[in-house]
N, CA, C and O atoms as CSV, one atom per row, in Angstrom:
chain,resi,resn,atom,element,x,y,z
A,1,UNK,N,N,4.093,27.866,22.774
A,1,UNK,CA,C,4.631,28.928,21.805
A,1,UNK,C,C,4.040,28.708,20.490
A,1,UNK,O,O,3.924,27.575,20.023
A,2,UNK,N,N,3.660,29.774,19.875
A,2,UNK,CA,C,2.989,29.707,18.562
A,2,UNK,C,C,4.175,29.699,17.497
A,2,UNK,O,O,5.097,30.509,17.582
A,3,UNK,N,N,4.102,28.769,16.524
A,3,UNK,CA,C,5.058,28.826,15.504
A,3,UNK,C,C,4.847,30.116,14.630
A,3,UNK,O,O,3.788,30.743,14.650
A,4,UNK,N,N,5.857,30.443,13.912
A,4,UNK,CA,C,5.690,31.715,13.058
A,4,UNK,C,C,4.777,31.275,11.985
A,4,UNK,O,O,4.787,30.137,11.518
A,5,UNK,N,N,3.952,32.268,11.597
A,5,UNK,CA,C,3.010,32.018,10.351
A,5,UNK,C,C,3.820,31.701,9.169
A,5,UNK,O,O,4.871,32.304,8.952
A,6,UNK,N,N,3.368,30.768,8.384
A,6,UNK,CA,C,3.975,30.461,7.070
A,6,UNK,C,C,2.937,30.487,6.072
A,6,UNK,O,O,1.749,30.448,6.392
A,7,UNK,N,N,3.353,30.555,4.808
A,7,UNK,CA,C,2.503,30.587,3.632
A,7,UNK,C,C,3.120,29.703,2.559
A,7,UNK,O,O,4.331,29.588,2.371
A,8,UNK,N,N,2.109,29.061,1.842
A,8,UNK,CA,C,2.622,28.235,0.779
A,8,UNK,C,C,3.499,29.062,-0.312
A,8,UNK,O,O,3.110,30.097,-0.853
A,9,UNK,N,N,4.605,28.500,-0.514
A,9,UNK,CA,C,5.609,29.135,-1.510
A,9,UNK,C,C,4.916,29.380,-2.857
A,9,UNK,O,O,5.040,30.469,-3.416
A,10,UNK,N,N,4.210,28.414,-3.372
A,10,UNK,CA,C,3.670,28.524,-4.710
A,10,UNK,C,C,2.549,29.668,-4.687
A,10,UNK,O,O,2.339,30.324,-5.708
A,11,UNK,N,N,1.893,29.877,-3.605
A,11,UNK,CA,C,0.901,31.026,-3.541
A,11,UNK,C,C,1.632,32.303,-3.488
A,11,UNK,O,O,1.190,33.262,-4.120
A,12,UNK,N,N,2.797,32.413,-2.735
A,12,UNK,CA,C,3.534,33.672,-2.740
A,12,UNK,C,C,4.009,33.996,-4.078
A,12,UNK,O,O,3.871,35.131,-4.534
A,13,UNK,N,N,4.580,33.020,-4.748
A,13,UNK,CA,C,5.092,33.311,-6.085
A,13,UNK,C,C,3.972,33.755,-7.222
A,13,UNK,O,O,4.144,34.602,-8.099
A,14,UNK,N,N,2.757,32.952,-6.981
A,14,UNK,CA,C,1.648,33.366,-7.844
A,14,UNK,C,C,1.251,34.755,-7.544
A,14,UNK,O,O,0.986,35.511,-8.478
A,15,UNK,N,N,1.189,35.156,-6.316
A,15,UNK,CA,C,0.879,36.609,-5.951
A,15,UNK,C,C,1.878,37.507,-6.470
A,15,UNK,O,O,1.479,38.585,-6.910
A,16,UNK,N,N,3.161,37.233,-6.495
A,16,UNK,CA,C,4.165,38.064,-6.948
A,16,UNK,C,C,4.002,38.257,-8.499
A,16,UNK,O,O,4.216,39.331,-9.060
A,17,UNK,N,N,3.618,37.156,-9.107
A,17,UNK,CA,C,3.403,37.151,-10.537
A,17,UNK,C,C,2.245,38.126,-10.803
A,17,UNK,O,O,2.328,38.942,-11.721
A,18,UNK,N,N,1.201,38.051,-10.033
A,18,UNK,CA,C,-0.032,38.895,-10.175
A,18,UNK,C,C,0.344,40.383,-10.021
A,18,UNK,O,O,-0.142,41.227,-10.773
A,19,UNK,N,N,1.213,40.697,-9.039
A,19,UNK,CA,C,1.683,41.933,-8.816
A,19,UNK,C,C,2.359,42.558,-9.905
A,19,UNK,O,O,2.153,43.731,-10.215
A,20,UNK,N,N,3.300,41.677,-10.596
A,20,UNK,CA,C,4.020,42.165,-11.814
A,20,UNK,C,C,3.059,42.461,-12.923
A,20,UNK,O,O,3.236,43.439,-13.649
A,21,UNK,N,N,2.030,41.631,-13.078
A,21,UNK,CA,C,1.081,41.990,-14.147
A,21,UNK,C,C,0.371,43.251,-13.893
A,21,UNK,O,O,0.084,43.963,-14.856
A,22,UNK,N,N,0.048,43.615,-12.660
A,22,UNK,CA,C,-0.546,44.851,-12.212
A,22,UNK,C,C,0.419,45.969,-12.615
A,22,UNK,O,O,0.010,46.964,-13.215
A,23,UNK,N,N,1.679,45.801,-12.287
A,23,UNK,CA,C,2.637,46.828,-12.719
A,23,UNK,C,C,2.695,47.004,-14.221
A,23,UNK,O,O,2.909,48.126,-14.682
A,24,UNK,N,N,2.525,46.004,-14.972
A,24,UNK,CA,C,2.532,46.149,-16.414
A,24,UNK,C,C,1.451,46.969,-16.876
A,24,UNK,O,O,1.601,47.778,-17.792
A,25,UNK,N,N,0.324,46.780,-16.249
A,25,UNK,CA,C,-0.879,47.616,-16.593
A,25,UNK,C,C,-0.499,49.108,-16.222
A,25,UNK,O,O,-0.730,49.990,-17.049
A,26,UNK,N,N,0.025,49.387,-15.109
A,26,UNK,CA,C,0.406,50.762,-14.731
A,26,UNK,C,C,1.327,51.376,-15.723
A,26,UNK,O,O,1.157,52.537,-16.095
A,27,UNK,N,N,2.334,50.602,-16.180
A,27,UNK,CA,C,3.324,51.069,-17.181
A,27,UNK,C,C,2.577,51.358,-18.448
A,27,UNK,O,O,2.895,52.342,-19.117
A,28,UNK,N,N,1.595,50.557,-18.823
A,28,UNK,CA,C,0.829,50.755,-20.154
A,28,UNK,C,C,0.105,51.995,-20.035
A,28,UNK,O,O,0.087,52.773,-20.988
A,29,UNK,N,N,-0.553,52.283,-18.849
A,29,UNK,CA,C,-1.292,53.497,-18.671
A,29,UNK,C,C,-0.317,54.744,-18.769
A,29,UNK,O,O,-0.631,55.756,-19.396
A,30,UNK,N,N,0.858,54.599,-18.120
A,30,UNK,CA,C,1.821,55.706,-18.130
A,30,UNK,C,C,2.312,55.869,-19.596
A,30,UNK,O,O,2.492,57.010,-20.021
A,31,UNK,N,N,2.531,54.821,-20.373
A,31,UNK,CA,C,2.959,55.072,-21.760
A,31,UNK,C,C,1.941,55.840,-22.591
A,31,UNK,O,O,2.274,56.712,-23.392
A,32,UNK,N,N,0.636,55.458,-22.352
A,32,UNK,CA,C,-0.364,56.206,-23.108
A,32,UNK,C,C,-0.391,57.609,-22.736
A,32,UNK,O,O,-0.515,58.456,-23.621
A,33,UNK,N,N,-0.280,57.967,-21.417
A,33,UNK,CA,C,-0.341,59.346,-20.917
A,33,UNK,C,C,0.896,60.135,-21.535
A,33,UNK,O,O,0.773,61.259,-22.022
A,34,UNK,N,N,2.101,59.437,-21.469
A,34,UNK,CA,C,3.335,60.057,-22.055
A,34,UNK,C,C,3.173,60.365,-23.504
A,34,UNK,O,O,3.616,61.429,-23.937
A,35,UNK,N,N,2.563,59.504,-24.294
A,35,UNK,CA,C,2.404,59.832,-25.696
A,35,UNK,C,C,1.473,61.012,-25.864
A,35,UNK,O,O,1.751,61.874,-26.698
A,36,UNK,N,N,0.356,61.104,-25.100
A,36,UNK,CA,C,-0.526,62.267,-25.228
A,36,UNK,C,C,0.233,63.555,-24.858
A,36,UNK,O,O,0.181,64.547,-25.585
A,37,UNK,N,N,0.917,63.521,-23.747
A,37,UNK,CA,C,1.675,64.624,-23.321
A,37,UNK,C,C,2.722,65.107,-24.409
A,37,UNK,O,O,2.888,66.295,-24.685
A,38,UNK,N,N,3.385,64.096,-24.975
A,38,UNK,CA,C,4.361,64.464,-25.999
A,38,UNK,C,C,3.760,64.932,-27.205
A,38,UNK,O,O,4.297,65.866,-27.799
A,39,UNK,N,N,2.674,64.389,-27.664
A,39,UNK,CA,C,1.861,64.822,-28.835
A,39,UNK,C,C,1.437,66.222,-28.631
A,39,UNK,O,O,1.419,66.991,-29.592
A,40,UNK,N,N,1.080,66.623,-27.399
A,40,UNK,CA,C,0.501,68.044,-27.199
A,40,UNK,C,C,1.600,69.046,-26.786
A,40,UNK,O,O,1.313,70.186,-26.421
A,41,UNK,N,N,2.847,68.595,-26.853
A,41,UNK,CA,C,3.888,69.484,-26.504
A,41,UNK,C,C,4.566,69.940,-27.756
A,41,UNK,O,O,4.257,69.437,-28.836
A,42,UNK,N,N,5.586,70.983,-27.647
A,42,UNK,CA,C,6.241,71.523,-28.729
A,42,UNK,C,C,7.418,70.631,-29.082
A,42,UNK,O,O,8.106,70.956,-30.049
A,43,UNK,N,N,7.707,69.573,-28.413
A,43,UNK,CA,C,8.847,68.749,-28.626
A,43,UNK,C,C,8.601,67.836,-29.816
A,43,UNK,O,O,7.612,67.104,-29.853
A,44,UNK,N,N,9.435,67.878,-30.713
A,44,UNK,CA,C,9.372,66.950,-31.831
A,44,UNK,C,C,10.607,66.099,-31.971
A,44,UNK,O,O,10.927,65.615,-33.057
A,45,UNK,N,N,11.332,65.911,-30.808
A,45,UNK,CA,C,12.639,65.188,-30.790
A,45,UNK,C,C,12.344,63.656,-30.886
A,45,UNK,O,O,11.524,63.185,-30.098
A,46,UNK,N,N,12.879,62.952,-31.681
A,46,UNK,CA,C,12.736,61.530,-31.799
A,46,UNK,C,C,13.284,60.814,-30.548
A,46,UNK,O,O,12.797,59.740,-30.193
A,47,UNK,N,N,14.308,61.410,-29.869
A,47,UNK,CA,C,14.797,60.778,-28.630
A,47,UNK,C,C,13.700,60.524,-27.725
A,47,UNK,O,O,13.612,59.403,-27.224
A,48,UNK,N,N,12.778,61.496,-27.427
A,48,UNK,CA,C,11.672,61.279,-26.480
A,48,UNK,C,C,10.753,60.220,-26.908
A,48,UNK,O,O,10.294,59.404,-26.108
A,49,UNK,N,N,10.469,60.223,-28.206
A,49,UNK,CA,C,9.637,59.152,-28.772
A,49,UNK,C,C,10.275,57.761,-28.642
A,49,UNK,O,O,9.562,56.790,-28.390
A,50,UNK,N,N,11.512,57.650,-28.796
A,50,UNK,CA,C,12.175,56.404,-28.636
A,50,UNK,C,C,12.253,56.029,-27.171
A,50,UNK,O,O,12.177,54.849,-26.831
A,51,UNK,N,N,12.396,56.967,-26.337
A,51,UNK,CA,C,12.379,56.605,-24.895
A,51,UNK,C,C,11.039,56.124,-24.484
A,51,UNK,O,O,10.937,55.175,-23.706
A,52,UNK,N,N,10.016,56.733,-24.967
A,52,UNK,CA,C,8.664,56.181,-24.635
A,52,UNK,C,C,8.419,54.772,-25.188
A,52,UNK,O,O,7.797,53.915,-24.560
A,53,UNK,N,N,8.916,54.600,-26.328
A,53,UNK,CA,C,8.718,53.188,-26.882
A,53,UNK,C,C,9.486,52.140,-26.096
A,53,UNK,O,O,9.143,50.959,-26.151
A,54,UNK,N,N,10.572,52.566,-25.325
A,54,UNK,CA,C,11.222,51.564,-24.405
A,54,UNK,C,C,10.243,51.124,-23.382
A,54,UNK,O,O,10.446,50.070,-22.779
A,55,UNK,N,N,9.161,51.872,-23.131
A,55,UNK,CA,C,8.178,51.397,-22.195
A,55,UNK,C,C,7.482,50.070,-22.652
A,55,UNK,O,O,7.108,49.244,-21.820
A,56,UNK,N,N,7.326,49.897,-23.942
A,56,UNK,CA,C,6.826,48.688,-24.468
A,56,UNK,C,C,7.662,47.577,-24.131
A,56,UNK,O,O,7.130,46.535,-23.749
A,57,UNK,N,N,8.936,47.672,-24.227
A,57,UNK,CA,C,9.971,46.722,-23.975
A,57,UNK,C,C,9.870,46.363,-22.482
A,57,UNK,O,O,9.923,45.188,-22.120
A,58,UNK,N,N,9.731,47.334,-21.658
A,58,UNK,CA,C,9.590,47.146,-20.201
A,58,UNK,C,C,8.372,46.422,-19.872
A,58,UNK,O,O,8.395,45.593,-18.963
A,59,UNK,N,N,7.274,46.668,-20.552
A,59,UNK,CA,C,5.993,45.910,-20.307
A,59,UNK,C,C,6.049,44.418,-20.752
A,59,UNK,O,O,5.426,43.552,-20.139
A,60,UNK,N,N,6.794,44.160,-21.809
A,60,UNK,CA,C,7.044,42.833,-22.321
A,60,UNK,C,C,7.970,42.093,-21.215
A,60,UNK,O,O,7.725,40.954,-20.817
A,61,UNK,N,N,8.988,42.821,-20.797
A,61,UNK,CA,C,9.818,42.158,-19.846
A,61,UNK,C,C,9.155,41.831,-18.622
A,61,UNK,O,O,9.272,40.706,-18.136
A,62,UNK,N,N,8.407,42.809,-18.038
A,62,UNK,CA,C,7.508,42.455,-16.786
A,62,UNK,C,C,6.686,41.346,-17.069
A,62,UNK,O,O,6.676,40.417,-16.261
A,63,UNK,N,N,5.989,41.294,-18.095
A,63,UNK,CA,C,5.019,40.149,-18.374
A,63,UNK,C,C,5.712,38.817,-18.468
A,63,UNK,O,O,5.219,37.800,-17.981
A,64,UNK,N,N,6.957,38.839,-19.154
A,64,UNK,CA,C,7.719,37.570,-19.296
A,64,UNK,C,C,8.265,37.150,-17.897
A,64,UNK,O,O,8.253,35.944,-17.649
A,65,UNK,N,N,8.720,37.971,-17.001
A,65,UNK,CA,C,9.073,37.655,-15.684
A,65,UNK,C,C,7.924,37.107,-14.835
A,65,UNK,O,O,8.099,36.186,-14.038
A,66,UNK,N,N,6.704,37.721,-15.037
A,66,UNK,CA,C,5.544,37.244,-14.388
A,66,UNK,C,C,5.099,35.766,-14.888
A,66,UNK,O,O,4.639,34.916,-14.125
A,67,UNK,N,N,5.298,35.586,-16.251
A,67,UNK,CA,C,5.160,34.201,-16.707
A,67,UNK,C,C,6.157,33.289,-16.113
A,67,UNK,O,O,5.770,32.220,-15.642
A,68,UNK,N,N,7.373,33.604,-16.094
A,68,UNK,CA,C,8.479,32.735,-15.445
A,68,UNK,C,C,8.133,32.401,-14.032
A,68,UNK,O,O,8.185,31.234,-13.642
A,69,UNK,N,N,7.759,33.452,-13.200
A,69,UNK,CA,C,7.524,33.124,-11.710
A,69,UNK,C,C,6.238,32.281,-11.714
A,69,UNK,O,O,6.204,31.320,-10.944
A,70,UNK,N,N,5.213,32.529,-12.473
A,70,UNK,CA,C,4.005,31.713,-12.469
A,70,UNK,C,C,4.310,30.266,-12.813
A,70,UNK,O,O,3.788,29.329,-12.210
A,71,UNK,N,N,5.141,30.130,-13.768
A,71,UNK,CA,C,5.617,28.727,-14.176
A,71,UNK,C,C,6.251,27.994,-13.082
A,71,UNK,O,O,5.950,26.817,-12.888
A,72,UNK,N,N,7.119,28.611,-12.343
A,72,UNK,CA,C,7.871,28.087,-11.192
A,72,UNK,C,C,6.811,27.704,-10.180
A,72,UNK,O,O,6.797,26.580,-9.676
A,73,UNK,N,N,5.941,28.620,-9.889
A,73,UNK,CA,C,5.037,28.414,-8.780
A,73,UNK,C,C,4.137,27.184,-9.025
A,73,UNK,O,O,3.802,26.446,-8.099
A,74,UNK,N,N,3.750,26.985,-10.336
A,74,UNK,CA,C,2.932,25.783,-10.590
A,74,UNK,C,C,3.618,24.480,-10.432
A,74,UNK,O,O,2.984,23.432,-10.309
A,75,UNK,N,N,5.054,24.545,-10.435
A,75,UNK,CA,C,5.832,23.205,-10.289
A,75,UNK,C,C,6.241,22.919,-8.803
A,75,UNK,O,O,6.771,21.856,-8.477
A,76,UNK,N,N,5.974,23.897,-7.950
A,76,UNK,CA,C,6.462,23.753,-6.490
A,76,UNK,C,C,5.538,22.657,-5.747
A,76,UNK,O,O,4.339,22.562,-6.010
A,77,UNK,N,N,6.124,21.913,-4.887
A,77,UNK,CA,C,5.253,20.963,-4.023
A,77,UNK,C,C,4.291,21.811,-3.198
A,77,UNK,O,O,4.647,22.887,-2.716
A,78,UNK,N,N,3.079,21.314,-3.046
A,78,UNK,CA,C,2.032,21.975,-2.255
A,78,UNK,C,C,2.504,22.184,-0.836
A,78,UNK,O,O,2.042,23.130,-0.199
A,79,UNK,N,N,3.373,21.385,-0.304
A,79,UNK,CA,C,3.634,21.436,1.147
A,79,UNK,C,C,4.841,22.438,1.431
A,79,UNK,O,O,5.197,22.675,2.586
A,80,UNK,N,N,5.436,23.001,0.346
A,80,UNK,CA,C,6.480,23.814,0.542
A,80,UNK,C,C,6.083,25.223,1.056
A,80,UNK,O,O,5.349,25.933,0.369
A,81,UNK,N,N,6.536,25.614,2.198
A,81,UNK,CA,C,6.058,26.853,2.810
A,81,UNK,C,C,7.258,27.794,3.040
A,81,UNK,O,O,8.429,27.416,3.059
A,82,UNK,N,N,6.858,28.996,3.202
A,82,UNK,CA,C,7.891,30.046,3.550
A,82,UNK,C,C,7.380,30.771,4.819
A,82,UNK,O,O,6.179,30.939,5.033
A,83,UNK,N,N,8.380,31.199,5.664
A,83,UNK,CA,C,7.985,31.939,6.832
A,83,UNK,C,C,7.633,33.345,6.376
A,83,UNK,O,O,8.425,33.975,5.675
A,84,UNK,N,N,6.497,33.840,6.745
A,84,UNK,CA,C,5.965,35.094,6.322
A,84,UNK,C,C,6.948,36.247,6.636
A,84,UNK,O,O,7.239,37.078,5.775
A,85,UNK,N,N,7.442,36.276,7.862
A,85,UNK,CA,C,8.282,37.325,8.286
A,85,UNK,C,C,9.527,37.487,7.466
A,85,UNK,O,O,9.922,38.587,7.077
A,86,UNK,N,N,10.182,36.251,7.195
A,86,UNK,CA,C,11.226,36.201,6.386
A,86,UNK,C,C,11.038,36.640,4.923
A,86,UNK,O,O,11.874,37.323,4.330
A,87,UNK,N,N,9.927,36.220,4.398
A,87,UNK,CA,C,9.572,36.489,3.070
A,87,UNK,C,C,9.320,38.002,2.767
A,87,UNK,O,O,9.588,38.520,1.683
A,88,UNK,N,N,8.798,38.635,3.798
A,88,UNK,CA,C,8.378,39.964,3.746
A,88,UNK,C,C,9.412,41.100,4.275
A,88,UNK,O,O,9.146,42.302,4.248
A,89,UNK,N,N,10.564,40.580,4.734
A,89,UNK,CA,C,11.520,41.537,5.443
A,89,UNK,C,C,12.055,42.593,4.499
A,89,UNK,O,O,12.505,43.634,4.978
A,90,UNK,N,N,12.037,42.389,3.127
A,90,UNK,CA,C,12.451,43.409,2.143
A,90,UNK,C,C,11.361,44.258,1.632
A,90,UNK,O,O,11.644,45.240,0.947
A,91,UNK,N,N,10.159,43.966,1.903
A,91,UNK,CA,C,9.007,44.712,1.370
A,91,UNK,C,C,8.629,45.833,2.308
A,91,UNK,O,O,8.195,45.579,3.431
A,92,UNK,N,N,8.791,47.103,1.857
A,92,UNK,CA,C,8.556,48.278,2.747
A,92,UNK,C,C,7.156,48.814,2.576
A,92,UNK,O,O,6.700,49.607,3.400
A,93,UNK,N,N,6.428,48.391,1.488
A,93,UNK,CA,C,5.102,48.972,1.209
A,93,UNK,C,C,4.167,47.949,1.993
A,93,UNK,O,O,4.248,46.739,1.783
A,94,UNK,N,N,3.334,48.464,2.847
A,94,UNK,CA,C,2.482,47.666,3.612
A,94,UNK,C,C,1.330,47.033,2.741
A,94,UNK,O,O,0.894,45.901,2.954
A,95,UNK,N,N,0.909,47.813,1.806
A,95,UNK,CA,C,-0.281,47.347,0.972
A,95,UNK,C,C,0.266,46.190,-0.027
A,95,UNK,O,O,-0.441,45.240,-0.362
A,96,UNK,N,N,1.479,46.356,-0.426
A,96,UNK,CA,C,2.104,45.352,-1.307
A,96,UNK,C,C,2.263,44.052,-0.414
A,96,UNK,O,O,1.904,42.964,-0.863
A,97,UNK,N,N,2.769,44.169,0.772
A,97,UNK,CA,C,3.063,43.084,1.617
A,97,UNK,C,C,1.715,42.256,1.819
A,97,UNK,O,O,1.649,41.036,1.671
A,98,UNK,N,N,0.651,43.077,2.176
A,98,UNK,CA,C,-0.648,42.412,2.296
A,98,UNK,C,C,-1.094,41.751,1.125
A,98,UNK,O,O,-1.640,40.655,1.248
A,99,UNK,N,N,-0.930,42.295,-0.070
A,99,UNK,CA,C,-1.363,41.550,-1.331
A,99,UNK,C,C,-0.564,40.334,-1.547
A,99,UNK,O,O,-1.087,39.304,-1.972
A,100,UNK,N,N,0.820,40.431,-1.237
A,100,UNK,CA,C,1.643,39.272,-1.407
A,100,UNK,C,C,1.253,38.144,-0.512
A,100,UNK,O,O,1.375,36.984,-0.906
A,101,UNK,N,N,0.804,38.417,0.638
A,101,UNK,CA,C,0.354,37.400,1.601
A,101,UNK,C,C,-1.122,37.075,1.549
A,101,UNK,O,O,-1.616,36.394,2.447
A,102,UNK,N,N,-1.860,37.533,0.530
A,102,UNK,CA,C,-3.215,37.325,0.347
A,102,UNK,C,C,-4.097,37.861,1.466
A,102,UNK,O,O,-5.178,37.343,1.746
A,103,UNK,N,N,-3.572,38.962,2.120
A,103,UNK,CA,C,-4.431,39.617,3.116
A,103,UNK,C,C,-5.291,40.553,2.428
A,103,UNK,O,O,-6.232,41.017,3.073
A,104,UNK,N,N,-5.120,40.926,1.168
A,104,UNK,CA,C,-5.968,41.732,0.384
A,104,UNK,C,C,-5.788,41.306,-1.078
A,104,UNK,O,O,-4.667,41.157,-1.565
A,105,UNK,N,N,-6.884,41.122,-1.740
A,105,UNK,CA,C,-6.824,40.683,-3.129
A,105,UNK,C,C,-7.152,41.747,-4.116
A,105,UNK,O,O,-7.446,41.502,-5.286
A,106,UNK,N,N,-7.087,43.010,-3.565
A,106,UNK,CA,C,-7.323,44.132,-4.486
A,106,UNK,C,C,-6.197,44.393,-5.457
A,106,UNK,O,O,-5.046,44.266,-5.041
A,107,UNK,N,N,-6.405,44.727,-6.647
A,107,UNK,CA,C,-5.354,44.997,-7.598
A,107,UNK,C,C,-4.712,46.306,-7.219
A,107,UNK,O,O,-5.306,47.101,-6.491
A,108,UNK,N,N,-3.506,46.545,-7.699
A,108,UNK,CA,C,-2.614,47.675,-7.382
A,108,UNK,C,C,-3.472,49.058,-7.578
A,108,UNK,O,O,-3.503,49.936,-6.716
A,109,UNK,N,N,-4.108,49.125,-8.727
A,109,UNK,CA,C,-4.766,50.467,-8.929
A,109,UNK,C,C,-5.890,50.710,-8.003
A,109,UNK,O,O,-6.241,51.881,-7.861
A,110,UNK,N,N,-6.502,49.790,-7.356
A,110,UNK,CA,C,-7.689,50.010,-6.624
A,110,UNK,C,C,-7.365,50.181,-5.074
A,110,UNK,O,O,-8.270,50.436,-4.279
A,111,UNK,N,N,-6.033,50.029,-4.675
A,111,UNK,CA,C,-5.745,50.032,-3.332
A,111,UNK,C,C,-5.477,51.495,-2.759
A,111,UNK,O,O,-4.746,52.291,-3.349
A,112,UNK,N,N,-6.093,51.770,-1.623
A,112,UNK,CA,C,-5.937,53.116,-1.026
A,112,UNK,C,C,-4.673,53.102,-0.049
A,112,UNK,O,O,-4.723,52.521,1.035
A,113,UNK,N,N,-3.662,53.702,-0.449
A,113,UNK,CA,C,-2.442,53.642,0.209
A,113,UNK,C,C,-2.123,54.763,1.127
A,113,UNK,O,O,-0.978,54.929,1.547
A,114,UNK,N,N,-3.124,55.544,1.449
A,114,UNK,CA,C,-3.012,56.877,2.189
A,114,UNK,C,C,-2.328,56.755,3.599
A,114,UNK,O,O,-1.459,57.559,3.940
A,115,UNK,N,N,-2.749,55.711,4.421
A,115,UNK,CA,C,-2.183,55.572,5.722
A,115,UNK,C,C,-1.352,54.368,5.958
A,115,UNK,O,O,-1.219,53.981,7.119
A,116,UNK,N,N,-0.787,53.742,4.999
A,116,UNK,CA,C,-0.004,52.574,5.280
A,116,UNK,C,C,1.524,52.772,4.943
A,116,UNK,O,O,2.213,51.773,4.733
A,117,UNK,N,N,1.996,53.861,4.893
A,117,UNK,CA,C,3.461,54.000,4.725
A,117,UNK,C,C,3.835,54.190,3.259
A,117,UNK,O,O,4.982,54.516,2.952
A,118,UNK,N,N,2.898,53.994,2.367
A,118,UNK,CA,C,3.185,54.131,1.027
A,118,UNK,C,C,3.208,55.703,0.519
A,118,UNK,O,O,2.507,56.544,1.083
A,119,UNK,N,N,3.963,55.993,-0.455
A,119,UNK,CA,C,4.125,57.416,-0.818
A,119,UNK,C,C,2.988,57.734,-1.798
A,119,UNK,O,O,2.698,56.909,-2.664
A,120,UNK,N,N,2.346,58.879,-1.696
A,120,UNK,CA,C,1.327,59.435,-2.592
A,120,UNK,C,C,1.775,60.791,-3.004
A,120,UNK,O,O,2.097,61.626,-2.159
A,121,UNK,N,N,1.806,61.033,-4.284
A,121,UNK,CA,C,2.270,62.225,-4.750
A,121,UNK,C,C,1.193,63.130,-5.123
A,121,UNK,O,O,1.419,64.337,-5.207
A,122,UNK,N,N,-0.070,62.600,-5.376
A,122,UNK,CA,C,-1.135,63.566,-5.823
A,122,UNK,C,C,-2.425,63.293,-4.889
A,122,UNK,O,O,-3.451,63.954,-5.046
C-alpha cells in the first residue's frame, strides 16, 4: 500500500508566503488602476479616494502576514511533513493548489486558469 504523499511543512508555508506576496502585487496593480479610473471620472468624492487608500493598508497587511508565515517556516524542523490531501482540502482553486504544493512555480499573474475550475471574468 502506498502511503499518502506528504510535503515538508516549511516548504508549504514558504509557498503560502510567496502566494501572499503575489496577491499584494495584484492589489497594487488594482490600486493603480482604481486611481486612474477615479481620476478620469466625474467623481470628486473624498470617500472613494479614502477607500482606495485602504488598499495600501491591505497591501501592507498582506506583506506582514507573508513575512510572519515565512518566519515561521524558517524555524520548522526539516523533517516535519504535512499530508498533501489534508493540507489542500480547503483549497478550491486547482492552480493555487498546484503552486502551494510546488507542482508549478509560476507566479499568480502568469498562470492560465482557463480549464482548471478557476473563475475568469474577462
